C-alpha positions as a Python dict, from the first residue, in 0.01 Angstrom:
ca = {
    (1, 'X'): (0, 0, 0),
    (2, 'X'): (-218, -296, 73),
    (3, 'X'): (-566, -308, 216),
    (4, 'X'): (-676, -548, 481),
    (5, 'X'): (-1006, -602, 655),
    (6, 'X'): (-1032, -689, 1022),
    (7, 'X'): (-1340, -886, 1121),
    (8, 'X'): (-1414, -911, 1492),
    (9, 'X'): (-1751, -1066, 1559),
    (10, 'X'): (-2014, -830, 1415),
    (11, 'X'): (-1783, -533, 1365),
    (12, 'X'): (-1585, -471, 1044),
    (13, 'X'): (-1289, -233, 1032),
    (14, 'X'): (-1112, -129, 713),
    (15, 'X'): (-757, -2, 742),
    (16, 'X'): (-488, 97, 493),
    (17, 'X'): (-133, 13, 593),
    (18, 'X'): (147, 199, 414),
    (19, 'X'): (463, -11, 430),
    (20, 'X'): (775, 203, 400),
    (21, 'X'): (1147, 173, 455),
    (22, 'X'): (1278, 252, 800),
    (23, 'X'): (1604, 408, 912),
    (24, 'X'): (1538, 319, 1275),
    (25, 'X'): (1610, 2, 1465),
    (26, 'X'): (1305, -220, 1507),
    (27, 'X'): (1261, -242, 1885),
    (28, 'X'): (1074, -511, 2081),
    (29, 'X'): (802, -257, 2162),
    (30, 'X'): (748, -197, 1789),
    (31, 'X'): (715, -570, 1728),
    (32, 'X'): (473, -610, 2018),
    (33, 'X'): (251, -335, 1874),
    (34, 'X'): (265, -491, 1528),
    (35, 'X'): (181, -832, 1675),
    (36, 'X'): (-123, -696, 1860),
    (37, 'X'): (-269, -560, 1535),
    (38, 'X'): (-166, -853, 1315),
    (39, 'X'): (-349, -1107, 1530),
    (40, 'X'): (-683, -939, 1447),
    (41, 'X'): (-655, -960, 1071),
    (42, 'X'): (-897, -1197, 900),
    (43, 'X'): (-877, -1093, 532),
    (44, 'X'): (-587, -962, 321),
    (45, 'X'): (-639, -841, -37),
    (46, 'X'): (-304, -738, -181),
    (47, 'X'): (-363, -478, -455),
    (48, 'X'): (-51, -262, -471),
    (49, 'X'): (281, -308, -296),
    (50, 'X'): (555, -114, -476),
    (51, 'X'): (725, 42, -172),
    (52, 'X'): (1070, -96, -104),
    (53, 'X'): (1098, -246, 240),
    (54, 'X'): (1431, -252, 418),
    (55, 'X'): (1567, -603, 469),
    (56, 'X'): (1616, -537, 839),
    (57, 'X'): (1239, -488, 878),
    (58, 'X'): (1167, -836, 743),
    (59, 'X'): (1461, -980, 941),
    (60, 'X'): (1332, -831, 1264),
    (61, 'X'): (981, -968, 1207),
    (62, 'X'): (1106, -1314, 1113),
    (63, 'X'): (1336, -1329, 1415),
    (64, 'X'): (1058, -1214, 1647),
    (65, 'X'): (817, -1477, 1514),
    (66, 'X'): (1079, -1749, 1527),
    (67, 'X'): (1180, -1675, 1886),
    (68, 'X'): (820, -1679, 2005),
    (69, 'X'): (715, -1961, 1769),
    (70, 'X'): (438, -1747, 1626),
    (71, 'X'): (293, -1692, 1277),
    (72, 'X'): (249, -1343, 1135),
    (73, 'X'): (-131, -1348, 1094),
    (74, 'X'): (-264, -1627, 1322),
    (75, 'X'): (-631, -1550, 1254),
    (76, 'X'): (-605, -1497, 875),
    (77, 'X'): (-889, -1666, 685),
    (78, 'X'): (-870, -1526, 333),
    (79, 'X'): (-578, -1410, 119),
    (80, 'X'): (-615, -1269, -234),
    (81, 'X'): (-397, -1120, -506),
    (82, 'X'): (-600, -1005, -808),
    (83, 'X'): (-297, -889, -1009),
    (84, 'X'): (80, -886, -971),
    (85, 'X'): (119, -571, -1184),
    (86, 'X'): (120, -345, -879),
    (87, 'X'): (347, -562, -665),
    (88, 'X'): (724, -529, -659),
    (89, 'X'): (870, -877, -705),
    (90, 'X'): (1116, -841, -417),
    (91, 'X'): (820, -775, -187),
    (92, 'X'): (691, -1126, -257),
    (93, 'X'): (916, -1226, 31),
    (94, 'X'): (608, -1158, 241),
    (95, 'X'): (434, -1465, 92),
    (96, 'X'): (613, -1722, 314),
    (97, 'X'): (516, -1514, 617),
    (98, 'X'): (151, -1520, 511),
    (99, 'X'): (174, -1893, 429),
    (100, 'X'): (242, -1974, 792),
    (101, 'X'): (-106, -1851, 893),
    (102, 'X'): (-262, -2152, 1056),
    (103, 'X'): (-625, -2059, 985),
    (104, 'X'): (-600, -1980, 611),
    (105, 'X'): (-906, -2133, 441),
    (106, 'X'): (-944, -1929, 117),
    (107, 'X'): (-674, -1835, -135),
    (108, 'X'): (-741, -1644, -458),
    (109, 'X'): (-446, -1569, -688),
    (110, 'X'): (-529, -1422, -1031),
    (111, 'X'): (-332, -1288, -1328),
    (112, 'X'): (-32, -1503, -1248),
    (113, 'X'): (259, -1456, -1490),
    (114, 'X'): (521, -1710, -1594),
    (115, 'X'): (789, -1518, -1405),
    (116, 'X'): (583, -1512, -1087),
    (117, 'X'): (448, -1867, -1100),
    (118, 'X'): (737, -2020, -904),
    (119, 'X'): (654, -1783, -617),
    (120, 'X'): (297, -1916, -626),
    (121, 'X'): (415, -2278, -621),
    (122, 'X'): (648, -2205, -329),
    (123, 'X'): (370, -2020, -145),
    (124, 'X'): (132, -2317, -172),
    (125, 'X'): (411, -2549, -63),
    (126, 'X'): (463, -2338, 248),
    (127, 'X'): (87, -2328, 316),
    (128, 'X'): (72, -2706, 293),
    (129, 'X'): (369, -2752, 525),
    (130, 'X'): (233, -2513, 788),
    (131, 'X'): (37, -2810, 925),
    (132, 'X'): (154, -3151, 1032),
    (133, 'X'): (-84, -3336, 799),
    (134, 'X'): (-286, -3262, 482),
    (135, 'X'): (-599, -3387, 659),
    (136, 'X'): (-585, -3103, 912),
    (137, 'X'): (-497, -2820, 671),
    (138, 'X'): (-802, -2589, 674),
    (139, 'X'): (-770, -2467, 314),
    (140, 'X'): (-1113, -2523, 158),
    (141, 'X'): (-1133, -2275, -133),
    (142, 'X'): (-859, -2219, -392),
    (143, 'X'): (-875, -2003, -708),
    (144, 'X'): (-576, -1988, -944),
    (145, 'X'): (-572, -1802, -1277),
    (146, 'X'): (-279, -1781, -1518),
    (147, 'X'): (-14, -1997, -1687),
    (148, 'X'): (-16, -2252, -1405),
    (149, 'X'): (233, -2540, -1444),
    (150, 'X'): (285, -2870, -1265),
    (151, 'X'): (510, -2694, -1011),
    (152, 'X'): (196, -2537, -869),
    (153, 'X'): (-53, -2811, -952),
    (154, 'X'): (156, -3072, -771),
    (155, 'X'): (85, -2893, -443),
    (156, 'X'): (-291, -2961, -462),
    (157, 'X'): (-247, -3314, -327),
    (158, 'X'): (-165, -3160, 9),
    (159, 'X'): (-508, -3003, 66),
    (160, 'X'): (-744, -3283, 161),
    (161, 'X'): (-1014, -3047, 289),
    (162, 'X'): (-1041, -2859, -40),
    (163, 'X'): (-1408, -2822, -137),
    (164, 'X'): (-1395, -2543, -400),
    (165, 'X'): (-1130, -2530, -672),
    (166, 'X'): (-1094, -2300, -973),
    (167, 'X'): (-810, -2360, -1220),
    (168, 'X'): (-799, -2121, -1515),
    (169, 'X'): (-503, -2229, -1726),
    (170, 'X'): (-349, -2028, -2008),
    (171, 'X'): (-37, -2057, -2220),
    (172, 'X'): (7, -2428, -2156),
    (173, 'X'): (-135, -2763, -2265),
    (174, 'X'): (-400, -2897, -2032),
    (175, 'X'): (-231, -3149, -1798),
    (176, 'X'): (-479, -3437, -1792),
    (177, 'X'): (-275, -3603, -1519),
    (178, 'X'): (-416, -3355, -1268),
    (179, 'X'): (-762, -3509, -1301),
    (180, 'X'): (-635, -3824, -1133),
    (181, 'X'): (-513, -3622, -833),
    (182, 'X'): (-826, -3406, -817),
    (183, 'X'): (-1055, -3709, -824),
    (184, 'X'): (-886, -3831, -504),
    (185, 'X'): (-959, -3515, -305),
    (186, 'X'): (-1218, -3646, -58),
    (187, 'X'): (-1405, -3317, -5),
    (188, 'X'): (-1403, -3163, -355),
    (189, 'X'): (-1760, -3056, -433),
    (190, 'X'): (-1716, -2758, -671),
    (191, 'X'): (-1472, -2758, -964),
    (192, 'X'): (-1419, -2488, -1227),
    (193, 'X'): (-1175, -2569, -1511),
    (194, 'X'): (-1093, -2315, -1782),
    (195, 'X'): (-861, -2382, -2072),
    (196, 'X'): (-702, -2162, -2338),
    (197, 'X'): (-868, -2096, -2674),
    (198, 'X'): (-646, -2342, -2856),
    (199, 'X'): (-444, -2624, -2710),
    (200, 'X'): (-227, -2896, -2860),
    (201, 'X'): (-409, -3174, -2682),
    (202, 'X'): (-281, -3516, -2598),
    (203, 'X'): (-617, -3694, -2546),
    (204, 'X'): (-658, -3882, -2221),
    (205, 'X'): (-789, -4239, -2232),
    (206, 'X'): (-867, -4259, -1861),
    (207, 'X'): (-1201, -4178, -1695),
    (208, 'X'): (-1179, -4055, -1336),
    (209, 'X'): (-1466, -4082, -1092),
    (210, 'X'): (-1529, -3773, -881),
    (211, 'X'): (-1729, -3932, -602),
    (212, 'X'): (-1834, -3615, -417),
    (213, 'X'): (-1836, -3355, -694),
    (214, 'X'): (-2172, -3175, -714),
    (215, 'X'): (-2095, -2868, -930),
    (216, 'X'): (-1872, -2867, -1239),
    (217, 'X'): (-1788, -2584, -1479),
    (218, 'X'): (-1570, -2644, -1784),
    (219, 'X'): (-1500, -2374, -2041),
    (220, 'X'): (-1266, -2301, -2330),
    (221, 'X'): (-1196, -2444, -2671),
    (222, 'X'): (-1464, -2700, -2770),
    (223, 'X'): (-1205, -2969, -2845),
    (224, 'X'): (-1030, -2924, -2510),
    (225, 'X'): (-1361, -2918, -2325),
    (226, 'X'): (-1467, -3241, -2493),
    (227, 'X'): (-1150, -3422, -2384),
    (228, 'X'): (-1197, -3302, -2026),
    (229, 'X'): (-1559, -3417, -2021),
    (230, 'X'): (-1454, -3757, -2152),
    (231, 'X'): (-1218, -3787, -1856),
    (232, 'X'): (-1471, -3707, -1579),
    (233, 'X'): (-1760, -3904, -1433),
    (234, 'X'): (-1968, -3765, -1147),
    (235, 'X'): (-2239, -3979, -993),
    (236, 'X'): (-2332, -3696, -755),
    (237, 'X'): (-2310, -3413, -1010),
    (238, 'X'): (-2619, -3193, -988),
    (239, 'X'): (-2511, -2871, -1162),
    (240, 'X'): (-2299, -2852, -1478),
    (241, 'X'): (-2197, -2544, -1676),
    (242, 'X'): (-2026, -2567, -2015),
    (243, 'X'): (-1862, -2273, -2191),
    (244, 'X'): (-1767, -2361, -2546),
    (245, 'X'): (-1563, -2132, -2770),
    (246, 'X'): (-1606, -2247, -3129),
    (247, 'X'): (-1482, -2074, -3443),
    (248, 'X'): (-1523, -2328, -3722),
    (249, 'X'): (-1802, -2449, -3946),
    (250, 'X'): (-1770, -2809, -3824),
    (251, 'X'): (-1981, -2854, -3510),
    (252, 'X'): (-1867, -3210, -3437),
    (253, 'X'): (-1695, -3124, -3110),
    (254, 'X'): (-1987, -2915, -2985),
    (255, 'X'): (-2237, -3193, -3054),
    (256, 'X'): (-2003, -3448, -2896),
    (257, 'X'): (-1985, -3228, -2583),
    (258, 'X'): (-2365, -3233, -2561),
    (259, 'X'): (-2371, -3612, -2588),
    (260, 'X'): (-2091, -3668, -2338),
    (261, 'X'): (-2259, -3423, -2102),
    (262, 'X'): (-2541, -3670, -2042),
    (263, 'X'): (-2309, -3964, -1992),
    (264, 'X'): (-2069, -3805, -1744),
    (265, 'X'): (-2343, -3650, -1524),
    (266, 'X'): (-2640, -3890, -1528),
    (267, 'X'): (-2825, -3722, -1240),
    (268, 'X'): (-2772, -3356, -1324),
    (269, 'X'): (-3052, -3125, -1207),
    (270, 'X'): (-2941, -2787, -1341),
    (271, 'X'): (-2763, -2734, -1671),
    (272, 'X'): (-2618, -2418, -1823),
    (273, 'X'): (-2447, -2393, -2161),
    (274, 'X'): (-2263, -2095, -2311),
    (275, 'X'): (-2167, -2146, -2676),
    (276, 'X'): (-1966, -1884, -2862),
    (277, 'X'): (-1958, -1926, -3241),
    (278, 'X'): (-1906, -1703, -3544),
    (279, 'X'): (-2203, -1850, -3725),
    (280, 'X'): (-2539, -1968, -3598),
    (281, 'X'): (-2606, -2323, -3482),
    (282, 'X'): (-2730, -2626, -3677),
    (283, 'X'): (-3058, -2766, -3539),
    (284, 'X'): (-2905, -3091, -3413),
    (285, 'X'): (-2642, -2916, -3200),
    (286, 'X'): (-2849, -2921, -2882),
    (287, 'X'): (-3078, -3215, -2960),
    (288, 'X'): (-2919, -3441, -2693),
    (289, 'X'): (-3004, -3190, -2419),
    (290, 'X'): (-3305, -2992, -2538),
    (291, 'X'): (-3552, -3175, -2314),
    (292, 'X'): (-3355, -3129, -1990),
    (293, 'X'): (-3156, -2809, -2034),
    (294, 'X'): (-3254, -2528, -1797),
    (295, 'X'): (-3025, -2248, -1909),
    (296, 'X'): (-2887, -2171, -2256),
    (297, 'X'): (-2668, -1878, -2362),
    (298, 'X'): (-2579, -1856, -2731),
    (299, 'X'): (-2336, -1597, -2864),
    (300, 'X'): (-2303, -1554, -3239),
    (301, 'X'): (-2215, -1298, -3502),
    (302, 'X'): (-2562, -1326, -3649),
    (303, 'X'): (-2896, -1504, -3606),
    (304, 'X'): (-3086, -1621, -3914),
    (305, 'X'): (-3456, -1707, -3907),
    (306, 'X'): (-3422, -2056, -4057),
    (307, 'X'): (-3179, -2203, -3799),
    (308, 'X'): (-3371, -2012, -3531),
    (309, 'X'): (-3690, -2194, -3634),
    (310, 'X'): (-3498, -2522, -3644),
    (311, 'X'): (-3410, -2468, -3280),
    (312, 'X'): (-3735, -2328, -3139),
    (313, 'X'): (-4030, -2391, -3371),
    (314, 'X'): (-4272, -2629, -3193),
    (315, 'X'): (-4418, -2720, -3534),
    (316, 'X'): (-4081, -2887, -3605),
    (317, 'X'): (-4093, -3071, -3272),
    (318, 'X'): (-3834, -2835, -3124),
    (319, 'X'): (-3950, -2826, -2764),
    (320, 'X'): (-3757, -2711, -2458),
    (321, 'X'): (-3982, -2820, -2169),
    (322, 'X'): (-3728, -2750, -1891),
    (323, 'X'): (-3564, -2432, -2024),
    (324, 'X'): (-3587, -2143, -1776),
    (325, 'X'): (-3325, -1895, -1899),
    (326, 'X'): (-3245, -1817, -2263),
    (327, 'X'): (-3000, -1560, -2400),
    (328, 'X'): (-2943, -1513, -2773),
    (329, 'X'): (-2665, -1259, -2806),
    (330, 'X'): (-2517, -1100, -3119),
    (331, 'X'): (-2161, -969, -3096),
    (332, 'X'): (-1917, -814, -3338),
    (333, 'X'): (-1538, -794, -3325),
    (334, 'X'): (-1288, -548, -3471),
    (335, 'X'): (-1177, -803, -3731),
    (336, 'X'): (-1516, -973, -3763),
    (337, 'X'): (-1808, -726, -3752),
    (338, 'X'): (-2169, -826, -3693),
    (339, 'X'): (-2322, -996, -3994),
    (340, 'X'): (-2666, -850, -4062),
    (341, 'X'): (-2888, -1083, -4267),
    (342, 'X'): (-3130, -974, -4537),
    (343, 'X'): (-3479, -868, -4432),
    (344, 'X'): (-3630, -1206, -4522),
    (345, 'X'): (-3368, -1384, -4310),
    (346, 'X'): (-3404, -1182, -3991),
    (347, 'X'): (-3558, -1305, -3665),
    (348, 'X'): (-3859, -1073, -3621),
    (349, 'X'): (-4028, -955, -3303),
    (350, 'X'): (-4317, -1191, -3381),
    (351, 'X'): (-4082, -1483, -3302),
    (352, 'X'): (-4168, -1429, -2935),
    (353, 'X'): (-4479, -1639, -3002),
    (354, 'X'): (-4260, -1928, -3111),
    (355, 'X'): (-4043, -1906, -2800),
    (356, 'X'): (-4346, -1893, -2572),
    (357, 'X'): (-4489, -2207, -2730),
    (358, 'X'): (-4166, -2409, -2728),
    (359, 'X'): (-4035, -2296, -2386),
    (360, 'X'): (-4327, -2315, -2140),
    (361, 'X'): (-4112, -2273, -1825),
    (362, 'X'): (-3906, -1980, -1950),
    (363, 'X'): (-3879, -1704, -1688),
    (364, 'X'): (-3584, -1500, -1823),
    (365, 'X'): (-3533, -1412, -2191),
    (366, 'X'): (-3279, -1191, -2366),
    (367, 'X'): (-3254, -1172, -2744),
    (368, 'X'): (-3186, -960, -3050),
    (369, 'X'): (-3480, -929, -3290),
    (370, 'X'): (-3549, -736, -3607),
    (371, 'X'): (-3784, -441, -3578),
    (372, 'X'): (-3785, -145, -3821),
    (373, 'X'): (-3643, 160, -3645),
    (374, 'X'): (-3884, 379, -3835),
    (375, 'X'): (-4262, 338, -3883),
    (376, 'X'): (-4340, -32, -3848),
    (377, 'X'): (-4565, -75, -4151),
    (378, 'X'): (-4577, -443, -4254),
    (379, 'X'): (-4419, -561, -3929),
    (380, 'X'): (-4694, -405, -3720),
    (381, 'X'): (-4961, -552, -3946),
    (382, 'X'): (-4813, -894, -3876),
    (383, 'X'): (-4816, -829, -3501),
    (384, 'X'): (-5181, -716, -3516),
    (385, 'X'): (-5279, -1028, -3710),
    (386, 'X'): (-5110, -1250, -3453),
    (387, 'X'): (-5290, -1075, -3167),
    (388, 'X'): (-5630, -1126, -3331),
    (389, 'X'): (-5570, -1480, -3456),
    (390, 'X'): (-5453, -1638, -3130),
    (391, 'X'): (-5572, -1662, -2773),
    (392, 'X'): (-5381, -1474, -2501),
    (393, 'X'): (-5139, -1696, -2311),
    (394, 'X'): (-5068, -1720, -1940),
    (395, 'X'): (-4697, -1769, -1990),
    (396, 'X'): (-4499, -1711, -1669),
    (397, 'X'): (-4203, -1520, -1819),
    (398, 'X'): (-4110, -1244, -1575),
    (399, 'X'): (-3784, -1095, -1709),
    (400, 'X'): (-3756, -979, -2069),
    (401, 'X'): (-3474, -796, -2245),
    (402, 'X'): (-3506, -714, -2615),
    (403, 'X'): (-3247, -543, -2833),
    (404, 'X'): (-3405, -420, -3156),
    (405, 'X'): (-3180, -447, -3459),
    (406, 'X'): (-3242, -292, -3798),
    (407, 'X'): (-2953, -334, -4043),
    (408, 'X'): (-3134, -126, -4302),
    (409, 'X'): (-3110, 213, -4132),
    (410, 'X'): (-2808, 427, -4049),
    (411, 'X'): (-2988, 635, -3786),
    (412, 'X'): (-3298, 540, -3591),
    (413, 'X'): (-3604, 761, -3612),
    (414, 'X'): (-3820, 859, -3312),
    (415, 'X'): (-4092, 599, -3270),
    (416, 'X'): (-4458, 643, -3361),
    (417, 'X'): (-4716, 621, -3079),
    (418, 'X'): (-4939, 383, -3280),
    (419, 'X'): (-4642, 150, -3333),
    (420, 'X'): (-4570, 161, -2958),
    (421, 'X'): (-4929, 57, -2883),
    (422, 'X'): (-4904, -238, -3124),
    (423, 'X'): (-4568, -355, -2991),
    (424, 'X'): (-4678, -328, -2627),
    (425, 'X'): (-5004, -515, -2695),
    (426, 'X'): (-4822, -793, -2878),
    (427, 'X'): (-4560, -848, -2607),
    (428, 'X'): (-4831, -840, -2340),
    (429, 'X'): (-5038, -1084, -2547),
    (430, 'X'): (-4752, -1336, -2552),
    (431, 'X'): (-4599, -1270, -2209),
    (432, 'X'): (-4869, -1120, -1983),
    (433, 'X'): (-4679, -1176, -1656),
    (434, 'X'): (-4362, -984, -1738),
    (435, 'X'): (-4247, -773, -1444),
    (436, 'X'): (-3907, -650, -1567),
    (437, 'X'): (-3881, -517, -1924),
    (438, 'X'): (-3570, -376, -2091),
    (439, 'X'): (-3598, -260, -2454),
    (440, 'X'): (-3316, -89, -2641),
    (441, 'X'): (-3126, -71, -2970),
    (442, 'X'): (-2772, 10, -3083),
    (443, 'X'): (-2849, 376, -3159),
    (444, 'X'): (-2831, 510, -2804),
    (445, 'X'): (-3107, 734, -2667),
    (446, 'X'): (-3288, 830, -2989),
    (447, 'X'): (-3591, 615, -2906),
    (448, 'X'): (-3563, 603, -2526),
    (449, 'X'): (-3900, 778, -2475),
    (450, 'X'): (-4064, 536, -2719),
    (451, 'X'): (-3932, 234, -2527),
    (452, 'X'): (-4037, 391, -2197),
    (453, 'X'): (-4387, 433, -2340),
    (454, 'X'): (-4403, 65, -2434),
    (455, 'X'): (-4305, -39, -2083),
    (456, 'X'): (-4555, 200, -1926),
    (457, 'X'): (-4839, 66, -2140),
    (458, 'X'): (-4748, -295, -2054),
    (459, 'X'): (-4760, -210, -1685),
    (460, 'X'): (-5098, -45, -1734),
    (461, 'X'): (-5236, -359, -1903),
    (462, 'X'): (-5125, -569, -1604),
    (463, 'X'): (-5273, -324, -1355),
    (464, 'X'): (-5608, -324, -1537),
    (465, 'X'): (-5623, -705, -1533),
    (466, 'X'): (-5534, -709, -1165),
    (467, 'X'): (-5813, -463, -1077),
    (468, 'X'): (-6061, -653, -1293),
    (469, 'X'): (-5982, -981, -1118),
    (470, 'X'): (-6013, -814, -779),
    (471, 'X'): (-6356, -671, -871),
    (472, 'X'): (-6479, -1014, -982),
    (473, 'X'): (-6378, -1187, -662),
    (474, 'X'): (-6669, -1240, -420),
    (475, 'X'): (-6672, -1021, -110),
    (476, 'X'): (-6608, -1240, 199),
    (477, 'X'): (-6889, -1235, 456),
}
């Protein structure tokens, strides 16, 4: 069964078509009825197609289309296959029929397998040859995910109107030769390249200019990403996203990516970096970009206070004047569990003060911090001292997500109301404009009421300030 959506002006219809074998002759009246429905279809998302279709059904349709010089879905705009697991391979004979659709502008094929890839290459070849010239082919958005080879990649030259392209390659070395072809696509404005975790790279010595590229995303192994960045130059690039998977102690490739980032996109306006490492990051890792980066997402197995201070302590000249979104995420794996540091090496809740001072434009923050999941004791004394020893800020942070971690307890205890007051006052002291607050820990719902109380008190503080300001404003005459 496959699902298709018919779009006709402002009305959307969703229908499910069960394709079965037939023991009857396909009559002209049957084909006329099928044609009348097929011409309305705008979107096809092929999810499951395991029914066996009699060959005479396909033969009848092909003969009918050929005699009338028609295509099967003349109004089709978008075609997608998210997975081939639910599709019988012999039913892929339908792909050439779909390829003849003259209006096809978006194709999304994911979870391609090596056995299926030749069908994909042939499909794109048929799509390209459904028009007399590459300059008139309407395909503008193409997304391909899987072990894509040159058989498929070679077809990209035929789509001169392509504006959005995603290539997520796995199980093969990155073919640097494709960058030459992609750089010649006159309309390419958005490019997403993903590589496998580990590739046997043959470095490319050429640099290709992407004259019209405005958005670039490159992710995968840090070494592979570096070689791709060294091969691309974009004068018009405004938005760049890097996703770096890194599993070694040596950060040379990560730092080199940061440096090349500036060179290959000299006029970038919005930058996002995801870095995935098993240890935390040396202070010089992001030095080349710290003053212009707007979004940073760090994933690590642990976060120690010393490298954290090296990254964000304004007293050490670690300033992030443009940073708007920051995520510091701690993840564990079955073979590599989370590494919990000693109590003197943890990043405490009080570190919010440091982030507020070093990141003045921050509006979204997510991080793991240490807080004792029992009575706060010394930690709350520190928070109280910071509240009394510093002036309230007017920081504009609006979205805050905190995950409390305490490696020194096996089971969290219900929170104390006095501790909740202290925590809420401290967060409000540092970030008084927070509108969305999410506080949790890894122990489930044990302290849910305590966290709800903190959020309620923070809202009350804001409401009181709002009423006070309103009362102080002069009454207009």
